[in-house]
TIRO-2110 file (N, C-alpha, C; in Angstrom, 1 decimal):
// TIRO-2110
0.8, -1.0, 0.1, N, 1, A
0.0, -0.1, -0.1, CA, 1, A
0.9, 1.2, 0.1, C, 1, A
0.8, 2.2, -1.2, N, 2, A
1.5, 3.3, -1.2, CA, 2, A
0.7, 4.5, -0.6, C, 2, A
1.4, 5.1, 0.2, N, 3, A
0.8, 6.3, 1.0, CA, 3, A
1.6, 7.5, 0.7, C, 3, A
0.7, 8.7, 0.6, N, 4, A
1.4, 10.2, 0.4, CA, 4, A
2.4, 10.4, 1.6, C, 4, A
3.2, 11.2, 1.8, N, 5, A
3.8, 11.8, 2.6, CA, 5, A
3.0, 12.5, 3.8, C, 5, A
2.1, 13.1, 3.5, N, 6, A
1.2, 13.4, 4.5, CA, 6, A
-0.5, 13.4, 4.1, C, 6, A
-1.5, 12.8, 4.9, N, 7, A
-2.7, 12.5, 4.4, CA, 7, A
-3.6, 12.7, 5.6, C, 7, A
-4.9, 12.5, 5.2, N, 8, A
-5.9, 12.8, 6.6, CA, 8, A
-6.8, 11.8, 6.6, C, 8, A
-7.0, 11.1, 7.9, N, 9, A
-7.7, 9.8, 7.9, CA, 9, A
-9.2, 10.5, 8.4, C, 9, A
-10.3, 10.2, 7.5, N, 10, A
-11.4, 10.5, 7.9, CA, 10, A
-12.3, 9.2, 7.4, C, 10, A
-13.9, 9.4, 7.9, N, 11, A
-14.6, 8.2, 8.0, CA, 11, A
-16.0, 8.6, 7.3, C, 11, A
-16.8, 7.5, 7.1, N, 12, A
-18.2, 7.6, 7.0, CA, 12, A
-19.2, 7.8, 8.0, C, 12, A
-18.6, 7.8, 9.1, N, 13, A
-19.3, 8.0, 10.2, CA, 13, A
-18.6, 8.0, 11.6, C, 13, A
-19.2, 8.3, 12.6, N, 14, A
-18.1, 8.3, 13.9, CA, 14, A
-18.2, 6.6, 14.3, C, 14, A
-17.3, 6.4, 15.2, N, 15, A
-17.2, 4.9, 15.4, CA, 15, A
-16.9, 3.8, 14.4, C, 15, A
-16.2, 4.4, 13.5, N, 16, A
-16.1, 3.7, 12.1, CA, 16, A
-14.8, 2.8, 12.1, C, 16, A
-13.9, 3.3, 12.9, N, 17, A
-12.5, 2.7, 12.9, CA, 17, A
-11.4, 3.6, 12.4, C, 17, A
-11.6, 4.9, 12.5, N, 18, A
-10.5, 5.7, 12.0, CA, 18, A
-9.3, 6.0, 13.1, C, 18, A
-9.6, 5.7, 14.1, N, 19, A
-8.5, 5.8, 15.3, CA, 19, A
-7.6, 4.3, 15.0, C, 19, A
-8.4, 3.3, 14.9, N, 20, A
-7.7, 2.2, 14.7, CA, 20, A
-6.8, 2.1, 13.5, C, 20, A
-7.2, 2.7, 12.3, N, 21, A
-6.5, 2.6, 11.2, CA, 21, A
-5.2, 3.6, 11.5, C, 21, A
-5.7, 4.8, 11.9, N, 22, A
-4.6, 5.6, 12.3, CA, 22, A
-3.4, 5.2, 13.1, C, 22, A
-4.1, 4.2, 14.0, N, 23, A
-2.9, 3.4, 14.9, CA, 23, A
-2.1, 2.3, 14.4, C, 23, A
-3.0, 1.9, 13.4, N, 24, A
-2.3, 1.0, 12.4, CA, 24, A
-1.0, 1.8, 11.7, C, 24, A
-1.4, 2.7, 11.0, N, 25, A
-0.4, 3.3, 10.3, CA, 25, A
0.8, 4.0, 11.1, C, 25, A
0.4, 4.5, 12.3, N, 26, A
1.5, 4.9, 13.1, CA, 26, A
2.3, 3.8, 13.5, C, 26, A
1.6, 2.5, 13.8, N, 27, A
2.8, 1.3, 14.1, CA, 27, A
3.4, 0.8, 13.1, C, 27, A
3.1, 1.1, 11.8, N, 28, A
3.9, 0.2, 10.7, CA, 28, A
4.6, 1.5, 10.0, C, 28, A
4.5, 2.6, 10.2, N, 29, A
5.2, 3.7, 9.4, CA, 29, A
5.8, 4.7, 10.4, C, 29, A
7.0, 5.2, 9.6, N, 30, A
7.8, 6.2, 10.6, CA, 30, A
7.0, 7.4, 10.3, C, 30, A
6.0, 7.8, 11.2, N, 31, A
5.0, 9.0, 11.0, CA, 31, A
4.7, 9.5, 12.3, C, 31, A
4.3, 10.7, 12.3, N, 32, A
3.9, 11.8, 13.2, CA, 32, A
2.2, 12.1, 13.1, C, 32, A
1.5, 12.0, 14.4, N, 33, A
0.2, 11.7, 14.5, CA, 33, A
-0.4, 13.0, 15.1, C, 33, A
-1.3, 13.7, 14.4, N, 34, A
-2.2, 14.8, 14.8, CA, 34, A
-3.7, 14.8, 14.8, C, 34, A
-4.3, 14.6, 15.8, N, 35, A
-5.7, 14.9, 15.7, CA, 35, A
-6.1, 16.3, 16.2, C, 35, A
-6.4, 17.3, 15.3, N, 36, A
-6.5, 18.7, 15.4, CA, 36, A
-7.9, 19.0, 16.6, C, 36, A
-8.9, 18.1, 16.6, N, 37, A
-10.0, 18.3, 17.7, CA, 37, A
-10.5, 17.3, 18.1, C, 37, A
-10.4, 17.4, 19.6, N, 38, A
-10.7, 16.2, 20.6, CA, 38, A
-12.0, 16.6, 21.0, C, 38, A
-13.1, 16.0, 20.9, N, 39, A
-14.3, 16.1, 21.8, CA, 39, A
-14.8, 14.9, 22.5, C, 39, A
-14.4, 15.3, 23.8, N, 40, A
-14.7, 14.0, 24.8, CA, 40, A
-13.3, 13.8, 25.4, C, 40, A
-13.2, 13.9, 26.8, N, 41, A
-12.2, 13.7, 27.7, CA, 41, A
-12.2, 12.9, 28.7, C, 41, A
-13.5, 12.4, 28.8, N, 42, A
-13.5, 11.6, 30.1, CA, 42, A
-12.9, 10.3, 30.1, C, 42, A
-12.9, 9.9, 28.7, N, 43, A
-12.3, 8.4, 28.5, CA, 43, A
-11.0, 8.5, 27.8, C, 43, A
-10.2, 7.5, 27.4, N, 44, A
-9.1, 7.4, 26.9, CA, 44, A
-9.4, 8.2, 25.4, C, 44, A
-8.7, 9.3, 25.1, N, 45, A
-8.7, 10.1, 23.9, CA, 45, A
-8.3, 9.2, 22.5, C, 45, A
-8.6, 9.8, 21.4, N, 46, A
-7.9, 9.1, 20.4, CA, 46, A
-6.2, 9.3, 20.4, C, 46, A
-5.9, 10.5, 20.8, N, 47, A
-4.3, 10.7, 20.6, CA, 47, A
-3.9, 9.8, 21.9, C, 47, A
-4.4, 9.7, 23.0, N, 48, A
-4.1, 8.6, 24.1, CA, 48, A
-3.7, 7.0, 23.6, C, 48, A
-4.9, 6.7, 22.9, N, 49, A
-5.0, 5.5, 22.3, CA, 49, A
-3.9, 5.1, 21.4, C, 49, A
-4.0, 6.0, 20.4, N, 50, A
-2.9, 5.7, 19.3, CA, 50, A
-1.3, 5.6, 19.9, C, 50, A
-1.0, 6.6, 20.8, N, 51, A
0.2, 6.4, 21.4, CA, 51, A
0.6, 5.4, 22.2, C, 51, A
-0.7, 4.9, 23.0, N, 52, A
-0.5, 3.7, 23.8, CA, 52, A
-0.3, 2.4, 23.0, C, 52, A
-1.2, 2.1, 21.9, N, 53, A
-1.2, 1.1, 21.2, CA, 53, A
-0.1, 1.0, 20.2, C, 53, A
0.4, 2.0, 19.5, N, 54, A
1.6, 2.0, 18.9, CA, 54, A
2.8, 2.1, 19.4, C, 54, A
2.8, 2.3, 20.8, N, 55, A
3.9, 2.5, 21.7, CA, 55, A
4.8, 3.8, 21.0, C, 55, A
4.3, 5.0, 21.1, N, 56, A
4.7, 5.9, 20.5, CA, 56, A
5.6, 6.8, 21.7, C, 56, A
6.6, 7.6, 21.3, N, 57, A
7.0, 8.4, 22.2, CA, 57, A
6.6, 10.0, 21.8, C, 57, A
6.8, 10.8, 22.8, N, 58, A
6.3, 12.4, 22.6, CA, 58, A
6.4, 13.0, 21.4, C, 58, A
7.6, 12.6, 20.7, N, 59, A
8.2, 13.2, 19.5, CA, 59, A
7.4, 13.1, 18.3, C, 59, A
6.8, 12.0, 18.5, N, 60, A
5.7, 11.5, 17.1, CA, 60, A
4.4, 11.8, 17.3, C, 60, A
4.0, 12.7, 18.4, N, 61, A
2.6, 13.2, 18.5, CA, 61, A
2.6, 14.7, 18.6, C, 61, A
1.7, 15.4, 17.8, N, 62, A
1.3, 16.8, 18.0, CA, 62, A
0.1, 17.1, 18.4, C, 62, A
0.1, 17.8, 19.7, N, 63, A
-1.0, 17.9, 20.7, CA, 63, A
-2.2, 18.4, 19.8, C, 63, A
-3.4, 18.1, 20.2, N, 64, A
-4.7, 18.6, 19.8, CA, 64, A
-4.6, 20.3, 19.7, C, 64, A
-5.0, 20.6, 18.8, N, 65, A
-5.4, 22.3, 18.7, CA, 65, A
-6.3, 22.7, 19.7, C, 65, A
-7.6, 21.8, 19.9, N, 66, A
-8.7, 22.0, 20.7, CA, 66, A
-8.7, 20.8, 21.3, C, 66, A
-8.8, 20.8, 22.5, N, 67, A
-9.6, 19.4, 23.5, CA, 67, A
-10.9, 19.8, 24.4, C, 67, A
-11.9, 19.3, 23.9, N, 68, A
-13.3, 19.9, 24.4, CA, 68, A
-13.8, 18.7, 25.2, C, 68, A
-14.4, 18.9, 26.2, N, 69, A
-14.9, 18.3, 27.3, CA, 69, A
-15.9, 17.2, 26.8, C, 69, A
-17.1, 17.7, 26.0, N, 70, A
-18.1, 16.5, 25.8, CA, 70, A
-18.0, 15.9, 24.6, C, 70, A
-18.1, 14.7, 24.5, N, 71, A
-18.2, 13.8, 23.5, CA, 71, A
-19.5, 13.9, 22.6, C, 71, A
-19.4, 14.9, 22.0, N, 72, A
-20.5, 15.4, 21.1, CA, 72, A
-19.7, 15.9, 19.4, C, 72, A
-20.4, 16.3, 18.7, N, 73, A
-19.7, 16.9, 17.7, CA, 73, A
-19.3, 18.2, 18.2, C, 73, A
-17.8, 18.5, 17.3, N, 74, A
-17.1, 19.6, 17.7, CA, 74, A
-17.9, 20.9, 17.8, C, 74, A
-18.7, 21.2, 16.9, N, 75, A
-19.4, 22.5, 17.2, CA, 75, A
-20.3, 22.8, 18.4, C, 75, A
-20.9, 21.6, 18.8, N, 76, A
-21.8, 21.5, 20.2, CA, 76, A
-21.0, 21.4, 21.2, C, 76, A
-20.1, 20.8, 21.4, N, 77, A
-18.9, 20.4, 22.5, CA, 77, A
-18.4, 21.9, 22.7, C, 77, A
-17.9, 22.6, 21.7, N, 78, A
-17.4, 24.2, 21.9, CA, 78, A
-18.3, 24.9, 22.4, C, 78, A
-19.6, 24.8, 21.8, N, 79, A
-20.4, 25.6, 22.4, CA, 79, A
-20.7, 25.6, 24.3, C, 79, A
-20.8, 24.4, 24.6, N, 80, A
-20.9, 24.0, 25.9, CA, 80, A
-19.6, 24.4, 27.0, C, 80, A
-18.4, 24.2, 26.1, N, 81, A
-17.1, 24.9, 27.0, CA, 81, A
-16.9, 26.3, 26.8, C, 81, A
-18.0, 26.8, 25.9, N, 82, A
-17.7, 28.3, 25.5, CA, 82, A
-16.5, 28.6, 24.9, C, 82, A
-15.7, 27.7, 24.1, N, 83, A
-14.9, 27.8, 23.2, CA, 83, A
-15.1, 28.4, 21.5, C, 83, A
-14.4, 29.2, 21.2, N, 84, A
-14.8, 29.7, 19.8, CA, 84, A
-13.5, 29.0, 18.9, C, 84, A
-14.1, 28.1, 18.1, N, 85, A
-13.1, 27.4, 17.1, CA, 85, A
-13.0, 28.1, 16.0, C, 85, A
-11.5, 28.5, 15.6, N, 86, A
-11.2, 29.4, 14.4, CA, 86, A
-10.8, 28.6, 13.4, C, 86, A
-11.2, 28.6, 12.2, N, 87, A
-10.6, 27.8, 11.0, CA, 87, A
-8.9, 28.3, 10.9, C, 87, A
-8.8, 29.5, 11.1, N, 88, A
-7.5, 30.1, 11.0, CA, 88, A
-6.4, 29.4, 11.8, C, 88, A
-6.8, 28.9, 12.8, N, 89, A
-6.1, 28.3, 14.0, CA, 89, A
-5.4, 26.7, 13.4, C, 89, A
-5.9, 26.3, 12.3, N, 90, A
-5.2, 25.1, 11.9, CA, 90, A
-4.6, 25.1, 10.7, C, 90, A
-3.2, 25.2, 11.1, N, 91, A
-2.2, 24.9, 10.2, CA, 91, A
-1.4, 23.5, 10.2, C, 91, A
-1.0, 23.0, 8.9, N, 92, A
-0.1, 21.7, 9.2, CA, 92, A
1.1, 22.0, 9.9, C, 92, A
1.2, 21.1, 10.9, N, 93, A
2.5, 21.3, 12.0, CA, 93, A
3.5, 21.0, 11.2, C, 93, A
4.9, 21.3, 11.6, N, 94, A
6.0, 20.8, 11.4, CA, 94, A
6.4, 19.2, 11.8, C, 94, A
7.1, 18.6, 10.7, N, 95, A
7.3, 17.0, 11.4, CA, 95, A
8.4, 16.6, 10.7, C, 95, A
9.2, 15.6, 11.5, N, 96, A
10.6, 15.2, 11.2, CA, 96, A
10.5, 13.9, 10.5, C, 96, A
9.3, 13.2, 10.6, N, 97, A
9.2, 11.8, 10.3, CA, 97, A
9.0, 11.6, 8.9, C, 97, A
8.6, 10.5, 8.1, N, 98, A
8.7, 10.3, 6.8, CA, 98, A
7.2, 10.6, 6.5, C, 98, A
6.4, 10.6, 7.2, N, 99, A
4.7, 10.6, 7.3, CA, 99, A
4.2, 11.7, 8.1, C, 99, A
3.2, 12.4, 7.8, N, 100, A
2.3, 13.1, 8.9, CA, 100, A
0.8, 12.5, 8.5, C, 100, A
0.3, 11.9, 9.7, N, 101, A
-0.9, 11.6, 9.8, CA, 101, A
-2.1, 12.3, 10.6, C, 101, A
-3.3, 12.9, 10.0, N, 102, A
-4.0, 13.8, 10.4, CA, 102, A
-5.2, 13.1, 10.6, C, 102, A
-5.8, 12.9, 11.9, N, 103, A
-7.0, 12.2, 12.1, CA, 103, A
-8.4, 13.1, 12.4, C, 103, A
-9.6, 12.9, 11.4, N, 104, A
-10.6, 13.8, 11.5, CA, 104, A
-11.6, 13.3, 13.0, C, 104, A
-12.6, 14.1, 12.9, N, 105, A
-13.5, 13.9, 14.0, CA, 105, A
-14.9, 13.7, 13.2, C, 105, A
-15.4, 12.2, 13.6, N, 106, A
-16.7, 11.8, 12.9, CA, 106, A
-16.7, 11.7, 11.3, C, 106, A
-17.7, 12.0, 10.6, N, 107, A
-18.0, 11.7, 9.4, CA, 107, A
-17.5, 13.3, 8.5, C, 107, A
-17.5, 13.3, 7.1, N, 108, A
-17.0, 14.6, 6.5, CA, 108, A
-17.7, 15.5, 6.8, C, 108, A
-19.2, 15.7, 7.0, N, 109, A
-19.7, 16.9, 7.2, CA, 109, A
-20.2, 17.3, 8.6, C, 109, A
-19.5, 16.5, 9.5, N, 110, A
-19.6, 16.8, 11.0, CA, 110, A
-19.0, 18.4, 10.9, C, 110, A
-19.7, 19.1, 11.8, N, 111, A
-19.4, 20.6, 11.8, CA, 111, A
-18.4, 20.7, 12.9, C, 111, A
-17.4, 21.7, 12.6, N, 112, A
-16.5, 22.2, 13.6, CA, 112, A
-16.8, 23.2, 14.4, C, 112, A
-17.2, 24.2, 13.7, N, 113, A
-18.2, 25.4, 14.2, CA, 113, A
-19.3, 25.5, 13.5, C, 113, A
-20.2, 26.6, 13.6, N, 114, A
-21.4, 26.8, 13.0, CA, 114, A
-21.2, 27.4, 11.3, C, 114, A
-20.0, 27.2, 11.1, N, 115, A
-19.6, 27.4, 9.6, CA, 115, A
-18.7, 26.5, 8.8, C, 115, A
-18.1, 25.8, 9.5, N, 116, A
-17.1, 25.0, 9.1, CA, 116, A
-16.9, 23.7, 9.4, C, 116, A
-16.9, 22.6, 8.6, N, 117, A
-17.0, 21.1, 8.7, CA, 117, A
-15.5, 20.4, 8.7, C, 117, A
-15.6, 19.2, 8.9, N, 118, A
-14.4, 18.5, 8.7, CA, 118, A
-14.1, 18.4, 7.2, C, 118, A
-14.8, 18.3, 6.0, N, 119, A
-14.4, 18.3, 4.8, CA, 119, A
-13.8, 19.8, 4.4, C, 119, A
-14.3, 21.1, 5.2, N, 120, A
-13.7, 22.2, 5.1, CA, 120, A
-12.4, 22.0, 5.5, C, 120, A
-12.0, 21.8, 6.5, N, 121, A
-10.7, 21.4, 7.1, CA, 121, A
-9.9, 20.8, 6.3, C, 121, A
-10.3, 19.7, 5.8, N, 122, A
-9.2, 18.9, 4.8, CA, 122, A
-9.0, 19.6, 3.6, C, 122, A
-10.0, 20.4, 3.0, N, 123, A
-9.9, 21.3, 1.9, CA, 123, A
-8.8, 22.3, 2.2, C, 123, A
-8.9, 23.0, 3.5, N, 124, A
-8.0, 24.0, 3.8, CA, 124, A
-6.5, 23.6, 4.2, C, 124, A
-6.4, 22.4, 4.8, N, 125, A
-5.1, 21.8, 5.0, CA, 125, A
-4.4, 21.3, 3.6, C, 125, A
-5.2, 20.9, 2.5, N, 126, A
-5.0, 20.4, 1.3, CA, 126, A
-4.3, 19.0, 1.2, C, 126, A
-4.9, 18.2, 1.9, N, 127, A
-4.5, 16.9, 2.3, CA, 127, A
-5.4, 15.8, 1.4, C, 127, A
-4.7, 14.7, 0.8, N, 128, A
-5.4, 13.8, 0.5, CA, 128, A
-6.0, 12.7, 1.4, C, 128, A
-6.8, 11.8, 1.2, N, 129, A
-7.4, 11.3, 2.2, CA, 129, A
-7.5, 10.0, 2.0, C, 129, A
-7.5, 9.2, 3.4, N, 130, A
-7.8, 7.7, 3.5, CA, 130, A
-9.2, 7.7, 4.0, C, 130, A
-10.1, 7.1, 3.5, N, 131, A
-11.3, 7.0, 3.9, CA, 131, A
-11.7, 5.5, 4.5, C, 131, A
-12.3, 5.7, 5.9, N, 132, A
-12.5, 4.6, 6.4, CA, 132, A
-14.1, 4.3, 6.6, C, 132, A
-14.3, 3.0, 6.1, N, 133, A
-15.6, 2.6, 6.3, CA, 133, A
-16.0, 1.4, 6.8, C, 133, A
-17.4, 1.1, 7.3, N, 134, A
-17.6, -0.4, 7.7, CA, 134, A
-17.7, -1.4, 6.6, C, 134, A
-17.9, -2.6, 6.6, N, 135, A
-17.9, -3.5, 5.8, CA, 135, A
-19.5, -4.0, 5.6, C, 135, A
-20.2, -3.8, 6.6, N, 136, A
-21.6, -3.9, 6.8, CA, 136, A
-22.8, -3.3, 5.8, C, 136, A
-23.8, -3.9, 6.0, N, 137, A
-24.7, -3.2, 5.3, CA, 137, A
-25.0, -2.0, 5.2, C, 137, A
-25.2, -1.1, 4.3, N, 138, A
-25.4, 0.4, 4.0, CA, 138, A
-24.1, 1.1, 3.8, C, 138, A
-22.9, 0.3, 3.8, N, 139, A
-21.6, 0.7, 3.4, CA, 139, A
-21.5, 1.4, 2.0, C, 139, A
-22.3, 0.6, 1.0, N, 140, A
-22.4, 1.2, -0.4, CA, 140, A
-22.5, 2.8, -0.1, C, 140, A
-23.8, 2.9, 0.2, N, 141, A
-24.3, 4.3, 0.2, CA, 141, A
-23.3, 5.4, 0.8, C, 141, A
-23.2, 5.1, 1.9, N, 142, A
-22.2, 6.0, 2.7, CA, 142, A
-20.9, 6.2, 2.4, C, 142, A
-20.3, 5.1, 1.6, N, 143, A
-19.0, 5.2, 1.2, CA, 143, A
-18.9, 5.9, 0.1, C, 143, A
-19.8, 5.6, -1.1, N, 144, A
-19.6, 6.3, -2.3, CA, 144, A
-20.4, 7.6, -2.2, C, 144, A
-21.1, 8.0, -1.3, N, 145, A
-21.5, 9.4, -0.9, CA, 145, A
-20.3, 10.4, -0.6, C, 145, A
-19.7, 9.7, 0.2, N, 146, A
-18.4, 10.6, 0.9, CA, 146, A
-17.5, 10.5, -0.3, C, 146, A
-17.2, 9.5, -1.0, N, 147, A
-16.1, 9.6, -2.3, CA, 147, A
-16.7, 10.8, -3.1, C, 147, A
-17.8, 10.9, -3.5, N, 148, A
-18.5, 12.1, -4.2, CA, 148, A
-18.1, 13.3, -3.7, C, 148, A
-18.5, 13.4, -2.4, N, 149, A
-18.3, 14.7, -1.8, CA, 149, A
-17.0, 15.1, -1.8, C, 149, A
-15.9, 14.3, -1.6, N, 150, A
-14.5, 14.6, -1.8, CA, 150, A
-14.1, 14.7, -3.2, C, 150, A
-14.7, 14.2, -4.1, N, 151, A
-14.4, 14.5, -5.5, CA, 151, A
-14.9, 16.0, -5.9, C, 151, A
-15.9, 16.3, -5.4, N, 152, A
-16.5, 17.5, -5.7, CA, 152, A
-15.8, 18.6, -5.1, C, 152, A
-15.3, 18.4, -3.9, N, 153, A
-14.2, 19.5, -3.6, CA, 153, A
-12.8, 19.4, -4.0, C, 153, A
-12.6, 18.5, -5.1, N, 154, A
-11.2, 18.2, -5.8, CA, 154, A
-10.4, 17.8, -4.5, C, 154, A
-11.0, 17.1, -3.8, N, 155, A
-9.8, 16.2, -2.8, CA, 155, A
-9.7, 14.8, -3.1, C, 155, A
-8.3, 14.3, -3.3, N, 156, A
-7.9, 13.2, -3.8, CA, 156, A
-8.4, 12.2, -2.4, C, 156, A
-8.6, 11.1, -3.2, N, 157, A
-9.0, 9.9, -2.3, CA, 157, A
-7.9, 8.8, -2.6, C, 157, A
-7.0, 8.9, -1.5, N, 158, A
-6.0, 7.8, -1.9, CA, 158, A
-6.4, 6.2, -1.8, C, 158, A
-7.1, 6.1, -0.9, N, 159, A
-7.8, 4.8, -0.6, CA, 159, A
-8.7, 4.8, 0.2, C, 159, A
-9.5, 3.7, 0.4, N, 160, A
-10.7, 3.4, 1.0, CA, 160, A
-10.3, 2.1, 2.1, C, 160, A
-10.5, 2.0, 3.3, N, 161, A
-10.2, 0.9, 4.2, CA, 161, A
-11.6, 0.3, 4.7, C, 161, A
-11.9, -0.6, 4.5, N, 162, A
-13.2, -1.2, 5.0, CA, 162, A
-12.7, -1.8, 6.2, C, 162, A
-13.3, -1.5, 7.5, N, 163, A
-13.0, -2.2, 8.8, CA, 163, A
-14.1, -2.8, 9.1, C, 163, A
-13.7, -4.4, 9.6, N, 164, A
-14.9, -5.2, 9.9, CA, 164, A
-14.8, -6.6, 9.2, C, 164, A
-15.8, -7.1, 9.1, N, 165, A
-15.7, -8.8, 8.6, CA, 165, A
-15.8, -8.4, 7.0, C, 165, A
-15.2, -9.3, 6.5, N, 166, A
-14.8, -9.2, 5.1, CA, 166, A
-16.1, -9.3, 4.2, C, 166, A
-16.3, -8.6, 3.3, N, 167, A
-17.3, -8.7, 2.5, CA, 167, A
-16.9, -8.3, 1.2, C, 167, A
-16.4, -9.4, 0.4, N, 168, A
-15.8, -9.1, -0.9, CA, 168, A
-16.7, -8.2, -1.9, C, 168, A
-18.0, -8.4, -2.0, N, 169, A
-18.8, -7.8, -2.9, CA, 169, A
-18.7, -6.4, -2.7, C, 169, A
-18.8, -5.9, -1.5, N, 170, A
-18.9, -4.5, -1.3, CA, 170, A
-17.6, -3.6, -1.7, C, 170, A
-16.6, -4.9, -1.3, N, 171, A
-15.0, -4.1, -1.8, CA, 171, A
-15.0, -3.8, -3.2, C, 171, A
-15.5, -4.7, -4.0, N, 172, A
-15.4, -4.9, -5.4, CA, 172, A
-16.5, -3.6, -6.0, C, 172, A
-17.5, -3.5, -5.4, N, 173, A
-18.5, -2.6, -5.7, CA, 173, A
-17.8, -1.2, -5.4, C, 173, A
-17.3, -0.9, -4.3, N, 174, A
-16.7, 0.6, -4.0, CA, 174, A
-15.5, 0.7, -4.9, C, 174, A
-14.6, -0.2, -5.3, N, 175, A
-13.6, 0.0, -6.4, CA, 175, A
-14.2, 0.4, -7.7, C, 175, A
-15.5, -0.2, -8.1, N, 176, A
-16.0, 0.0, -9.5, CA, 176, A
-16.5, 1.3, -9.4, C, 176, A
-17.5, 1.7, -8.5, N, 177, A
-17.8, 3.0, -8.7, CA, 177, A
-17.6, 4.2, -8.3, C, 177, A
-16.5, 3.7, -7.1, N, 178, A
-15.5, 4.9, -6.5, CA, 178, A
-14.3, 5.1, -7.4, C, 178, A
-13.9, 4.1, -8.0, N, 179, A
-12.8, 4.3, -8.6, CA, 179, A
-11.5, 4.6, -7.7, C, 179, A
-11.4, 3.8, -6.7, N, 180, A
-10.5, 4.0, -5.8, CA, 180, A
-9.9, 2.5, -5.3, C, 180, A
-8.6, 2.5, -5.1, N, 181, A
-8.2, 1.2, -4.3, CA, 181, A
-9.1, 0.9, -2.9, C, 181, A
-9.4, -0.3, -2.5, N, 182, A
-9.9, -0.5, -1.4, CA, 182, A
-9.1, -1.7, -0.8, C, 182, A
-9.0, -1.5, 0.5, N, 183, A
-8.5, -2.4, 1.3, CA, 183, A
-9.2, -3.0, 2.7, C, 183, A
-9.1, -4.0, 3.0, N, 184, A
-9.8, -4.7, 4.3, CA, 184, A
-9.0, -4.8, 5.3, C, 184, A
-9.4, -4.2, 6.5, N, 185, A
-9.0, -4.2, 7.8, CA, 185, A
-9.8, -5.1, 8.6, C, 185, A
-9.4, -6.2, 9.0, N, 186, A
-10.2, -7.3, 9.8, CA, 186, A
-10.5, -7.0, 11.3, C, 186, A
-11.4, -7.4, 11.8, N, 187, A
-11.3, -7.3, 13.4, CA, 187, A
-10.2, -8.1, 14.0, C, 187, A
-9.6, -7.3, 14.8, N, 188, A
-8.2, -8.1, 15.3, CA, 188, A
-8.6, -8.6, 16.7, C, 188, A
-8.3, -9.8, 17.0, N, 189, A
-8.4, -10.3, 18.5, CA, 189, A
-7.7, -9.7, 19.3, C, 189, A
-6.5, -9.1, 18.9, N, 190, A
-5.3, -8.8, 19.8, CA, 190, A
-5.2, -7.4, 19.3, C, 190, A
-5.3, -6.3, 20.1, N, 191, A
-4.9, -5.0, 19.4, CA, 191, A
-3.6, -4.3, 20.1, C, 191, A
-2.3, -4.5, 19.6, N, 192, A
-1.3, -4.2, 19.9, CA, 192, A
-0.4, -3.7, 18.8, C, 192, A
0.9, -3.3, 18.8, N, 193, A
1.9, -2.8, 18.0, CA, 193, A
2.1, -3.8, 17.0, C, 193, A
2.4, -4.9, 17.3, N, 194, A
2.7, -6.1, 16.6, CA, 194, A
1.7, -6.5, 15.6, C, 194, A
0.5, -6.6, 16.3, N, 195, A
-0.8, -7.0, 15.4, CA, 195, A
-1.2, -6.0, 14.6, C, 195, A
-0.9, -4.7, 14.8, N, 196, A
-1.3, -3.9, 13.8, CA, 196, A
-0.3, -3.4, 12.7, C, 196, A
0.9, -3.8, 13.1, N, 197, A
1.9, -4.0, 11.9, CA, 197, A
1.5, -5.2, 10.8, C, 197, A
1.2, -6.3, 11.5, N, 198, A
1.0, -7.4, 10.5, CA, 198, A
-0.2, -7.2, 9.8, C, 198, A
-1.4, -6.4, 10.5, N, 199, A
-2.7, -6.0, 9.7, CA, 199, A
-2.2, -5.2, 8.4, C, 199, A
-1.2, -4.1, 8.5, N, 200, A
-1.0, -3.3, 7.7, CA, 200, A
-0.4, -4.0, 6.5, C, 200, A
0.7, -5.1, 6.8, N, 201, A
1.4, -5.8, 5.7, CA, 201, A
0.6, -6.5, 5.0, C, 201, A
-0.6, -7.0, 5.8, N, 202, A
-1.7, -7.7, 4.8, CA, 202, A
-2.7, -7.3, 4.1, C, 202, A
-2.4, -5.8, 4.2, N, 203, A
-3.8, -5.1, 3.4, CA, 203, A
-3.5, -5.3, 1.8, C, 203, A
END
């Protein structure tokens, strides 16, 4: 699997496997990780999960630009925290590794503030996308709509990763209609650096 120097990991929904995919990339590649907005601090954050599972040191982690207390859409969590999120605050950080992996929040049209969504952030950062989707029923519509939205903004989709039980027909259909390479990440019985490196090698 060939990946660009810097790219954005987004998904067709929340809880879709973006952070697991990000952890897989961070385990297998010489990369730096950045999650610009974290909404929800009561449980392990995405940055903390990736750091722990991929066994990273601080030099490969860029701190979140915004850390919001409530596990909601960023625009709503920011309202609760009385924080004003400004698009101008998001700039690609400097990094010294071979890759930069930026992870989004939720799906493409999730609001970051009341005027600015995740897809707007991707466009502003001018990054190609790895799109994470489920393998189960409904994925064709959600995935192909997401690809269409990205194409309409002139954003490159370098790969789709289907997370879950294998479904060859869905993979073939998305490749045909989306005109993008599609890979499958199975459910892992053990989640650690070694299993994620192996999963990456088997894509």
